[in-house]
Chimera marker file (.cmm) of the C-alpha trace (Angstrom):
<marker_set name="trace">
<marker id="1" x="-0.366" y="-0.147" z="0.228" r="1" g="1" b="0" radius="0.5"/>
<marker id="2" x="1.224" y="3.235" z="-0.841" r="1" g="1" b="0" radius="0.5"/>
<marker id="3" x="1.345" y="6.556" z="0.826" r="1" g="1" b="0" radius="0.5"/>
<marker id="4" x="2.704" y="9.914" z="0.683" r="1" g="1" b="0" radius="0.5"/>
<marker id="5" x="5.760" y="8.956" z="-1.607" r="1" g="1" b="0" radius="0.5"/>
<marker id="6" x="5.680" y="5.817" z="1.072" r="1" g="1" b="0" radius="0.5"/>
<marker id="7" x="5.046" y="1.964" z="1.594" r="1" g="1" b="0" radius="0.5"/>
<marker id="8" x="3.946" y="0.228" z="3.998" r="1" g="1" b="0" radius="0.5"/>
<marker id="9" x="5.185" y="-2.677" z="5.471" r="1" g="1" b="0" radius="0.5"/>
<marker id="10" x="5.354" y="-4.580" z="8.049" r="1" g="1" b="0" radius="0.5"/>
<marker id="11" x="8.073" y="-7.547" z="10.496" r="1" g="1" b="0" radius="0.5"/>
<marker id="12" x="6.923" y="-10.766" z="11.029" r="1" g="1" b="0" radius="0.5"/>
<marker id="13" x="7.407" y="-12.123" z="15.180" r="1" g="1" b="0" radius="0.5"/>
<marker id="14" x="8.744" y="-15.356" z="13.182" r="1" g="1" b="0" radius="0.5"/>
<marker id="15" x="10.886" y="-14.611" z="10.080" r="1" g="1" b="0" radius="0.5"/>
<marker id="16" x="10.760" y="-17.356" z="7.313" r="1" g="1" b="0" radius="0.5"/>
<marker id="17" x="14.498" y="-17.325" z="5.869" r="1" g="1" b="0" radius="0.5"/>
<marker id="18" x="15.018" y="-14.244" z="4.721" r="1" g="1" b="0" radius="0.5"/>
<marker id="19" x="11.604" y="-13.035" z="4.896" r="1" g="1" b="0" radius="0.5"/>
<marker id="20" x="10.997" y="-11.009" z="7.642" r="1" g="1" b="0" radius="0.5"/>
<marker id="21" x="9.371" y="-7.434" z="6.892" r="1" g="1" b="0" radius="0.5"/>
<marker id="22" x="6.832" y="-8.080" z="3.821" r="1" g="1" b="0" radius="0.5"/>
<marker id="23" x="4.243" y="-6.144" z="2.556" r="1" g="1" b="0" radius="0.5"/>
<marker id="24" x="0.797" y="-6.722" z="5.180" r="1" g="1" b="0" radius="0.5"/>
<marker id="25" x="-0.492" y="-10.491" z="3.760" r="1" g="1" b="0" radius="0.5"/>
<marker id="26" x="-2.156" y="-13.725" z="5.142" r="1" g="1" b="0" radius="0.5"/>
<marker id="27" x="-4.555" y="-16.736" z="3.906" r="1" g="1" b="0" radius="0.5"/>
<marker id="28" x="-7.554" y="-15.708" z="1.405" r="1" g="1" b="0" radius="0.5"/>
<marker id="29" x="-10.634" y="-16.378" z="3.103" r="1" g="1" b="0" radius="0.5"/>
<marker id="30" x="-13.782" y="-18.837" z="1.227" r="1" g="1" b="0" radius="0.5"/>
<marker id="31" x="-15.550" y="-17.237" z="-0.818" r="1" g="1" b="0" radius="0.5"/>
<marker id="32" x="-13.126" y="-14.863" z="-0.642" r="1" g="1" b="0" radius="0.5"/>
<marker id="33" x="-11.534" y="-12.468" z="-3.488" r="1" g="1" b="0" radius="0.5"/>
<marker id="34" x="-7.834" y="-11.714" z="-3.133" r="1" g="1" b="0" radius="0.5"/>
<marker id="35" x="-8.890" y="-8.053" z="-3.611" r="1" g="1" b="0" radius="0.5"/>
<marker id="36" x="-11.081" y="-8.528" z="-0.467" r="1" g="1" b="0" radius="0.5"/>
<marker id="37" x="-8.564" y="-10.251" z="1.551" r="1" g="1" b="0" radius="0.5"/>
<marker id="38" x="-5.834" y="-7.178" z="0.611" r="1" g="1" b="0" radius="0.5"/>
<marker id="39" x="-8.184" y="-5.595" z="2.351" r="1" g="1" b="0" radius="0.5"/>
<marker id="40" x="-8.846" y="-7.522" z="5.899" r="1" g="1" b="0" radius="0.5"/>
<marker id="41" x="-5.243" y="-8.183" z="5.955" r="1" g="1" b="0" radius="0.5"/>
<marker id="42" x="-4.120" y="-5.095" z="5.884" r="1" g="1" b="0" radius="0.5"/>
<marker id="43" x="-6.514" y="-4.090" z="8.494" r="1" g="1" b="0" radius="0.5"/>
<marker id="44" x="-5.914" y="-6.760" z="10.737" r="1" g="1" b="0" radius="0.5"/>
<marker id="45" x="-1.855" y="-6.361" z="10.561" r="1" g="1" b="0" radius="0.5"/>
<marker id="46" x="-2.034" y="-3.011" z="10.632" r="1" g="1" b="0" radius="0.5"/>
<marker id="47" x="-4.918" y="-1.543" z="11.352" r="1" g="1" b="0" radius="0.5"/>
<marker id="48" x="-5.123" y="0.695" z="8.016" r="1" g="1" b="0" radius="0.5"/>
<marker id="49" x="-7.997" y="0.733" z="5.963" r="1" g="1" b="0" radius="0.5"/>
<marker id="50" x="-7.571" y="0.510" z="2.171" r="1" g="1" b="0" radius="0.5"/>
<marker id="51" x="-9.078" y="0.251" z="-1.329" r="1" g="1" b="0" radius="0.5"/>
<marker id="52" x="-7.448" y="-2.188" z="-3.590" r="1" g="1" b="0" radius="0.5"/>
<marker id="53" x="-6.615" y="0.089" z="-6.946" r="1" g="1" b="0" radius="0.5"/>
<marker id="54" x="-5.089" y="-2.661" z="-9.290" r="1" g="1" b="0" radius="0.5"/>
<marker id="55" x="-4.173" y="-6.282" z="-9.163" r="1" g="1" b="0" radius="0.5"/>
<marker id="56" x="-0.048" y="-6.248" z="-9.693" r="1" g="1" b="0" radius="0.5"/>
<marker id="57" x="0.369" y="-10.444" z="-10.169" r="1" g="1" b="0" radius="0.5"/>
<marker id="58" x="0.494" y="-13.349" z="-8.957" r="1" g="1" b="0" radius="0.5"/>
<marker id="59" x="3.598" y="-16.333" z="-7.769" r="1" g="1" b="0" radius="0.5"/>
<marker id="60" x="5.008" y="-18.807" z="-6.150" r="1" g="1" b="0" radius="0.5"/>
<marker id="61" x="7.352" y="-16.919" z="-3.414" r="1" g="1" b="0" radius="0.5"/>
<marker id="62" x="10.788" y="-17.707" z="-4.034" r="1" g="1" b="0" radius="0.5"/>
<marker id="63" x="11.073" y="-18.046" z="-0.215" r="1" g="1" b="0" radius="0.5"/>
<marker id="64" x="8.085" y="-19.430" z="1.187" r="1" g="1" b="0" radius="0.5"/>
<marker id="65" x="6.986" y="-21.894" z="-2.053" r="1" g="1" b="0" radius="0.5"/>
<marker id="66" x="3.095" y="-20.342" z="-1.517" r="1" g="1" b="0" radius="0.5"/>
<marker id="67" x="1.524" y="-18.762" z="-4.528" r="1" g="1" b="0" radius="0.5"/>
<marker id="68" x="0.796" y="-14.808" z="-3.652" r="1" g="1" b="0" radius="0.5"/>
<marker id="69" x="-1.212" y="-12.490" z="-5.064" r="1" g="1" b="0" radius="0.5"/>
<marker id="70" x="-0.029" y="-8.839" z="-5.458" r="1" g="1" b="0" radius="0.5"/>
<marker id="71" x="-2.947" y="-5.940" z="-4.889" r="1" g="1" b="0" radius="0.5"/>
<marker id="72" x="-2.288" y="-2.072" z="-4.886" r="1" g="1" b="0" radius="0.5"/>
<marker id="73" x="-4.339" y="-0.146" z="-2.679" r="1" g="1" b="0" radius="0.5"/>
<marker id="74" x="-4.693" y="2.564" z="-1.411" r="1" g="1" b="0" radius="0.5"/>
<marker id="75" x="-5.104" y="4.292" z="2.595" r="1" g="1" b="0" radius="0.5"/>
<marker id="76" x="-8.839" y="5.443" z="2.991" r="1" g="1" b="0" radius="0.5"/>
<marker id="77" x="-7.969" y="6.251" z="6.772" r="1" g="1" b="0" radius="0.5"/>
<marker id="78" x="-6.217" y="5.169" z="9.854" r="1" g="1" b="0" radius="0.5"/>
<marker id="79" x="-3.091" y="5.265" z="11.495" r="1" g="1" b="0" radius="0.5"/>
<marker id="80" x="-0.468" y="2.113" z="10.882" r="1" g="1" b="0" radius="0.5"/>
<marker id="81" x="0.123" y="0.347" z="13.588" r="1" g="1" b="0" radius="0.5"/>
<marker id="82" x="0.948" y="-3.304" z="15.128" r="1" g="1" b="0" radius="0.5"/>
<marker id="83" x="-2.957" y="-3.990" z="15.043" r="1" g="1" b="0" radius="0.5"/>
<marker id="84" x="-1.709" y="-8.545" z="15.192" r="1" g="1" b="0" radius="0.5"/>
<marker id="85" x="1.076" y="-8.355" z="17.635" r="1" g="1" b="0" radius="0.5"/>
<marker id="86" x="0.703" y="-12.418" z="18.281" r="1" g="1" b="0" radius="0.5"/>
<marker id="87" x="1.620" y="-12.295" z="14.371" r="1" g="1" b="0" radius="0.5"/>
<marker id="88" x="3.442" y="-8.948" z="13.727" r="1" g="1" b="0" radius="0.5"/>
<marker id="89" x="6.445" y="-7.137" z="15.623" r="1" g="1" b="0" radius="0.5"/>
<marker id="90" x="6.851" y="-3.385" z="13.961" r="1" g="1" b="0" radius="0.5"/>
<marker id="91" x="5.677" y="-2.045" z="10.625" r="1" g="1" b="0" radius="0.5"/>
<marker id="92" x="7.149" y="0.952" z="8.822" r="1" g="1" b="0" radius="0.5"/>
<marker id="93" x="6.598" y="3.423" z="6.145" r="1" g="1" b="0" radius="0.5"/>
<marker id="94" x="8.940" y="3.091" z="3.508" r="1" g="1" b="0" radius="0.5"/>
<marker id="95" x="10.622" y="5.210" z="0.335" r="1" g="1" b="0" radius="0.5"/>
<marker id="96" x="11.501" y="3.447" z="-2.545" r="1" g="1" b="0" radius="0.5"/>
<marker id="97" x="14.915" y="3.930" z="-1.654" r="1" g="1" b="0" radius="0.5"/>
<marker id="98" x="14.694" y="2.438" z="0.846" r="1" g="1" b="0" radius="0.5"/>
<marker id="99" x="13.084" y="-0.565" z="0.592" r="1" g="1" b="0" radius="0.5"/>
<marker id="100" x="16.639" y="-2.887" z="-0.981" r="1" g="1" b="0" radius="0.5"/>
<marker id="101" x="16.969" y="-2.556" z="2.989" r="1" g="1" b="0" radius="0.5"/>
<marker id="102" x="13.803" y="-4.288" z="4.013" r="1" g="1" b="0" radius="0.5"/>
<marker id="103" x="13.607" y="-6.790" z="1.584" r="1" g="1" b="0" radius="0.5"/>
<marker id="104" x="17.430" y="-7.050" z="0.391" r="1" g="1" b="0" radius="0.5"/>
<marker id="105" x="16.804" y="-10.026" z="-1.984" r="1" g="1" b="0" radius="0.5"/>
<marker id="106" x="14.693" y="-8.529" z="-4.823" r="1" g="1" b="0" radius="0.5"/>
<marker id="107" x="10.538" y="-7.366" z="-4.883" r="1" g="1" b="0" radius="0.5"/>
<marker id="108" x="8.521" y="-9.039" z="-7.378" r="1" g="1" b="0" radius="0.5"/>
<marker id="109" x="8.528" y="-7.360" z="-10.939" r="1" g="1" b="0" radius="0.5"/>
<marker id="110" x="5.356" y="-5.987" z="-11.207" r="1" g="1" b="0" radius="0.5"/>
<marker id="111" x="5.215" y="-4.626" z="-7.626" r="1" g="1" b="0" radius="0.5"/>
<marker id="112" x="8.623" y="-3.104" z="-8.223" r="1" g="1" b="0" radius="0.5"/>
<marker id="113" x="7.573" y="-1.515" z="-11.038" r="1" g="1" b="0" radius="0.5"/>
<marker id="114" x="4.256" y="-0.497" z="-10.115" r="1" g="1" b="0" radius="0.5"/>
<marker id="115" x="6.056" y="1.016" z="-7.043" r="1" g="1" b="0" radius="0.5"/>
<marker id="116" x="8.487" y="2.749" z="-9.140" r="1" g="1" b="0" radius="0.5"/>
<marker id="117" x="6.066" y="4.556" z="-10.664" r="1" g="1" b="0" radius="0.5"/>
<marker id="118" x="3.546" y="5.488" z="-7.453" r="1" g="1" b="0" radius="0.5"/>
<marker id="119" x="6.910" y="6.135" z="-5.452" r="1" g="1" b="0" radius="0.5"/>
<marker id="120" x="8.580" y="8.605" z="-7.585" r="1" g="1" b="0" radius="0.5"/>
<marker id="121" x="9.770" y="11.378" z="-5.403" r="1" g="1" b="0" radius="0.5"/>
<link id1="1" id2="2" r="1" g="1" b="0" radius="0.2"/>
<link id1="2" id2="3" r="1" g="1" b="0" radius="0.2"/>
<link id1="3" id2="4" r="1" g="1" b="0" radius="0.2"/>
<link id1="4" id2="5" r="1" g="1" b="0" radius="0.2"/>
<link id1="5" id2="6" r="1" g="1" b="0" radius="0.2"/>
<link id1="6" id2="7" r="1" g="1" b="0" radius="0.2"/>
<link id1="7" id2="8" r="1" g="1" b="0" radius="0.2"/>
<link id1="8" id2="9" r="1" g="1" b="0" radius="0.2"/>
<link id1="9" id2="10" r="1" g="1" b="0" radius="0.2"/>
<link id1="10" id2="11" r="1" g="1" b="0" radius="0.2"/>
<link id1="11" id2="12" r="1" g="1" b="0" radius="0.2"/>
<link id1="12" id2="13" r="1" g="1" b="0" radius="0.2"/>
<link id1="13" id2="14" r="1" g="1" b="0" radius="0.2"/>
<link id1="14" id2="15" r="1" g="1" b="0" radius="0.2"/>
<link id1="15" id2="16" r="1" g="1" b="0" radius="0.2"/>
<link id1="16" id2="17" r="1" g="1" b="0" radius="0.2"/>
<link id1="17" id2="18" r="1" g="1" b="0" radius="0.2"/>
<link id1="18" id2="19" r="1" g="1" b="0" radius="0.2"/>
<link id1="19" id2="20" r="1" g="1" b="0" radius="0.2"/>
<link id1="20" id2="21" r="1" g="1" b="0" radius="0.2"/>
<link id1="21" id2="22" r="1" g="1" b="0" radius="0.2"/>
<link id1="22" id2="23" r="1" g="1" b="0" radius="0.2"/>
<link id1="23" id2="24" r="1" g="1" b="0" radius="0.2"/>
<link id1="24" id2="25" r="1" g="1" b="0" radius="0.2"/>
<link id1="25" id2="26" r="1" g="1" b="0" radius="0.2"/>
<link id1="26" id2="27" r="1" g="1" b="0" radius="0.2"/>
<link id1="27" id2="28" r="1" g="1" b="0" radius="0.2"/>
<link id1="28" id2="29" r="1" g="1" b="0" radius="0.2"/>
<link id1="29" id2="30" r="1" g="1" b="0" radius="0.2"/>
<link id1="30" id2="31" r="1" g="1" b="0" radius="0.2"/>
<link id1="31" id2="32" r="1" g="1" b="0" radius="0.2"/>
<link id1="32" id2="33" r="1" g="1" b="0" radius="0.2"/>
<link id1="33" id2="34" r="1" g="1" b="0" radius="0.2"/>
<link id1="34" id2="35" r="1" g="1" b="0" radius="0.2"/>
<link id1="35" id2="36" r="1" g="1" b="0" radius="0.2"/>
<link id1="36" id2="37" r="1" g="1" b="0" radius="0.2"/>
<link id1="37" id2="38" r="1" g="1" b="0" radius="0.2"/>
<link id1="38" id2="39" r="1" g="1" b="0" radius="0.2"/>
<link id1="39" id2="40" r="1" g="1" b="0" radius="0.2"/>
<link id1="40" id2="41" r="1" g="1" b="0" radius="0.2"/>
<link id1="41" id2="42" r="1" g="1" b="0" radius="0.2"/>
<link id1="42" id2="43" r="1" g="1" b="0" radius="0.2"/>
<link id1="43" id2="44" r="1" g="1" b="0" radius="0.2"/>
<link id1="44" id2="45" r="1" g="1" b="0" radius="0.2"/>
<link id1="45" id2="46" r="1" g="1" b="0" radius="0.2"/>
<link id1="46" id2="47" r="1" g="1" b="0" radius="0.2"/>
<link id1="47" id2="48" r="1" g="1" b="0" radius="0.2"/>
<link id1="48" id2="49" r="1" g="1" b="0" radius="0.2"/>
<link id1="49" id2="50" r="1" g="1" b="0" radius="0.2"/>
<link id1="50" id2="51" r="1" g="1" b="0" radius="0.2"/>
<link id1="51" id2="52" r="1" g="1" b="0" radius="0.2"/>
<link id1="52" id2="53" r="1" g="1" b="0" radius="0.2"/>
<link id1="53" id2="54" r="1" g="1" b="0" radius="0.2"/>
<link id1="54" id2="55" r="1" g="1" b="0" radius="0.2"/>
<link id1="55" id2="56" r="1" g="1" b="0" radius="0.2"/>
<link id1="56" id2="57" r="1" g="1" b="0" radius="0.2"/>
<link id1="57" id2="58" r="1" g="1" b="0" radius="0.2"/>
<link id1="58" id2="59" r="1" g="1" b="0" radius="0.2"/>
<link id1="59" id2="60" r="1" g="1" b="0" radius="0.2"/>
<link id1="60" id2="61" r="1" g="1" b="0" radius="0.2"/>
<link id1="61" id2="62" r="1" g="1" b="0" radius="0.2"/>
<link id1="62" id2="63" r="1" g="1" b="0" radius="0.2"/>
<link id1="63" id2="64" r="1" g="1" b="0" radius="0.2"/>
<link id1="64" id2="65" r="1" g="1" b="0" radius="0.2"/>
<link id1="65" id2="66" r="1" g="1" b="0" radius="0.2"/>
<link id1="66" id2="67" r="1" g="1" b="0" radius="0.2"/>
<link id1="67" id2="68" r="1" g="1" b="0" radius="0.2"/>
<link id1="68" id2="69" r="1" g="1" b="0" radius="0.2"/>
<link id1="69" id2="70" r="1" g="1" b="0" radius="0.2"/>
<link id1="70" id2="71" r="1" g="1" b="0" radius="0.2"/>
<link id1="71" id2="72" r="1" g="1" b="0" radius="0.2"/>
<link id1="72" id2="73" r="1" g="1" b="0" radius="0.2"/>
<link id1="73" id2="74" r="1" g="1" b="0" radius="0.2"/>
<link id1="74" id2="75" r="1" g="1" b="0" radius="0.2"/>
<link id1="75" id2="76" r="1" g="1" b="0" radius="0.2"/>
<link id1="76" id2="77" r="1" g="1" b="0" radius="0.2"/>
<link id1="77" id2="78" r="1" g="1" b="0" radius="0.2"/>
<link id1="78" id2="79" r="1" g="1" b="0" radius="0.2"/>
<link id1="79" id2="80" r="1" g="1" b="0" radius="0.2"/>
<link id1="80" id2="81" r="1" g="1" b="0" radius="0.2"/>
<link id1="81" id2="82" r="1" g="1" b="0" radius="0.2"/>
<link id1="82" id2="83" r="1" g="1" b="0" radius="0.2"/>
<link id1="83" id2="84" r="1" g="1" b="0" radius="0.2"/>
<link id1="84" id2="85" r="1" g="1" b="0" radius="0.2"/>
<link id1="85" id2="86" r="1" g="1" b="0" radius="0.2"/>
<link id1="86" id2="87" r="1" g="1" b="0" radius="0.2"/>
<link id1="87" id2="88" r="1" g="1" b="0" radius="0.2"/>
<link id1="88" id2="89" r="1" g="1" b="0" radius="0.2"/>
<link id1="89" id2="90" r="1" g="1" b="0" radius="0.2"/>
<link id1="90" id2="91" r="1" g="1" b="0" radius="0.2"/>
<link id1="91" id2="92" r="1" g="1" b="0" radius="0.2"/>
<link id1="92" id2="93" r="1" g="1" b="0" radius="0.2"/>
<link id1="93" id2="94" r="1" g="1" b="0" radius="0.2"/>
<link id1="94" id2="95" r="1" g="1" b="0" radius="0.2"/>
<link id1="95" id2="96" r="1" g="1" b="0" radius="0.2"/>
<link id1="96" id2="97" r="1" g="1" b="0" radius="0.2"/>
<link id1="97" id2="98" r="1" g="1" b="0" radius="0.2"/>
<link id1="98" id2="99" r="1" g="1" b="0" radius="0.2"/>
<link id1="99" id2="100" r="1" g="1" b="0" radius="0.2"/>
<link id1="100" id2="101" r="1" g="1" b="0" radius="0.2"/>
<link id1="101" id2="102" r="1" g="1" b="0" radius="0.2"/>
<link id1="102" id2="103" r="1" g="1" b="0" radius="0.2"/>
<link id1="103" id2="104" r="1" g="1" b="0" radius="0.2"/>
<link id1="104" id2="105" r="1" g="1" b="0" radius="0.2"/>
<link id1="105" id2="106" r="1" g="1" b="0" radius="0.2"/>
<link id1="106" id2="107" r="1" g="1" b="0" radius="0.2"/>
<link id1="107" id2="108" r="1" g="1" b="0" radius="0.2"/>
<link id1="108" id2="109" r="1" g="1" b="0" radius="0.2"/>
<link id1="109" id2="110" r="1" g="1" b="0" radius="0.2"/>
<link id1="110" id2="111" r="1" g="1" b="0" radius="0.2"/>
<link id1="111" id2="112" r="1" g="1" b="0" radius="0.2"/>
<link id1="112" id2="113" r="1" g="1" b="0" radius="0.2"/>
<link id1="113" id2="114" r="1" g="1" b="0" radius="0.2"/>
<link id1="114" id2="115" r="1" g="1" b="0" radius="0.2"/>
<link id1="115" id2="116" r="1" g="1" b="0" radius="0.2"/>
<link id1="116" id2="117" r="1" g="1" b="0" radius="0.2"/>
<link id1="117" id2="118" r="1" g="1" b="0" radius="0.2"/>
<link id1="118" id2="119" r="1" g="1" b="0" radius="0.2"/>
<link id1="119" id2="120" r="1" g="1" b="0" radius="0.2"/>
<link id1="120" id2="121" r="1" g="1" b="0" radius="0.2"/>
</marker_set>
């Protein structure tokens, strides 16, 4: 989710290998679309309301092996904070140039292309 030149990342309490910081994420519940799941998970993990803007693609994540769908969202309300203390240790609003410090193995190319456009200074 991008807002004012930054993207929201969350740090998981339990890392999966190199995967510690990531975009808000979670399983799609029965009957949910990817977009609805993205909105729900962002609210549950980071306490903010978002609106889905565009699907960015799907892949099998190279670290977790899970099928992942990416949805670009915009902030609709709230202040980001650790809303799910069992799963999330920290939240951060990160600029484009800071992303590699949080996610050193690189982003899914369609996500990177989207952020290159929406996070330009």
